[in-house]
C-alpha positions, 0 to 999 in steps of 0.5 A: 500500500502506498500514496498512489493507492490512497489517491485512488481511494480519494478518486472513488470516495469523492463520488459520495453524495452530499446536499446540493453537491456541496462536498463538505470535506477535504482530504490530507494524506498522513501516511501510506495507511492513514487518510484525514478528512476535514469535514464542515457543515453549511448550517450558517448559510444553508437553511436545509442543513438543520443543525448540520445534519445534512452535512453529517449524513454526507460525511457518513456516506463518504466514510461508507464509500471509502469502506466500499472503495477500499475493498478494491485493494483488499483493505479493511478500514476503521475510523475515529473522529474528533469534533467541537461540541457542535460538530461544525468542523469534525475531523475524521482519521481513516486507517487502512489495513491489508486484508488479503482475504477480503473480497471486493464489495458487490456495491463497488461498481456502482459508486460512480454510477449512482446518480440523482434522477429528478425527471419522471420515471416509469410507474412499474412497481418494485419487484419482490427482489428489489424490495428485499434488497432495499430492506436488507441494505437498510439493515436493523437500524432503519425502518423502510416504509413504502408508498407504492400504489397510485393513490399513495403516490398521489397523496405524496404528490399532494404533500410535496406540492404543499411543501414546495410552496414553503420552499419556494416562498421562503426568503431564507431559502432563496440564497440557496436556490440562487447559488445551487444551480449552474445555469445553461450547463449539462454538468457541474463540478460543485453545483447542480447543472441546469439540465439535471434540475428537471424543468423544461428549457423555457421554465429554466430561462424564466427561473434564471431571470426571476432568481436574480433577485428576491424582489423578482421572486416575491413579485412572481410568487404573489401576482403571477402564480410563480410557484405553480409551474416549478411545483408541477414540474419539480414536485407533483409530476415526478411524485406521481411518475415513479415506482414508489416513495420510501420513507426511512425512519430510524429504529432508535431516535438519533441523539447525537451527530454520530447517530446521523453519521451512521445513518448516512453510512446506511443511506449510502449502502441503500442508495448503492443497492438501489443502483445495483438493482437497476433503479434510480433515486431522487431525495425528497428531503425538504418535508423531512427538514421542515418537520425537523424545524416544526417539531423542534419549534425552531422558527426558520423564517421571518415570515411566521406564516411559513412556520405555521405551514410547516406545522400543518405539513408535519401533521400531514406527513405524520398522518400519511406515515401513520406516525406520531410527532415524536417518531423520528424521520430520517430520509424520504425519496422516490425510486423507479426505473428510467433511462440514465440521466442526460445531465448530472453533478460531477465532483471537484478534482482530487487536487482541489479536494486535497490539503497540503 
């Protein structure tokens, strides 16, 4: 094992998913068997990174991706973490040990193939084999709840329709939406390219112009039904046109950042398994995030009506899932069969992810 092996591991690990392709990590090579990962979160400026959870989940996905990648070289992994009390900048030390009898993980070929599909998919149901694989990948730590029938998918679409109104009219979310899209692009190394967003070209041009200022967004939303077309294209139709929606609920309530980290590891195993099973996945996280705010009585916006809407949304979500207000939700997504997305997010080059 040498430095070149570690560089190859970084090349694979950087494909781990992160919210809006933020890639909240940097690497350094300590020695030939030791990588250090400098994590950070985006809670100070990203509404959706509630208490840094989205970033911690991404860190977990990165650690799991490293574990899977290391099996290519017959290496076993272990890690430790050092963090400040709020886990704003955790540092992970990852150690590799030769394990000659360790086989390559079956999920290894899917690290780079895993991709988000934001456009409508086929409505063919999951096969028993696919459902069993997803359940097995979730393990004992996650409860997988499936919404698969047409009636259930329409109910989810209605939930996402109402959720999207909060998302699109929240002034605190506007800076995120403005910065996250790379307009007129098919690929992006650090954002979401326009062609992967899931809207038609005419809607994209209108969105690009409107999102230059909050004043334009507010005017369109208030007087010109500005949220309708994006909600139809980004939320309602994709919610109906898929195989199923999956709600992942922790078997035990998470109590500290390490719990969210381990949930992120489980999520990456599940997502890679979905890819292995010939399916695509799209996260639908904002209703989960707004529920986190609502159930913590954390008023996330200067507009008090949006918090009241989030409370009602949380109640509707719980009714859909047959859950109480104290039962934790972790991840929500849709899955289905489709052609390979034409456009996708890429990653920063290895050199830009390495610290000296």
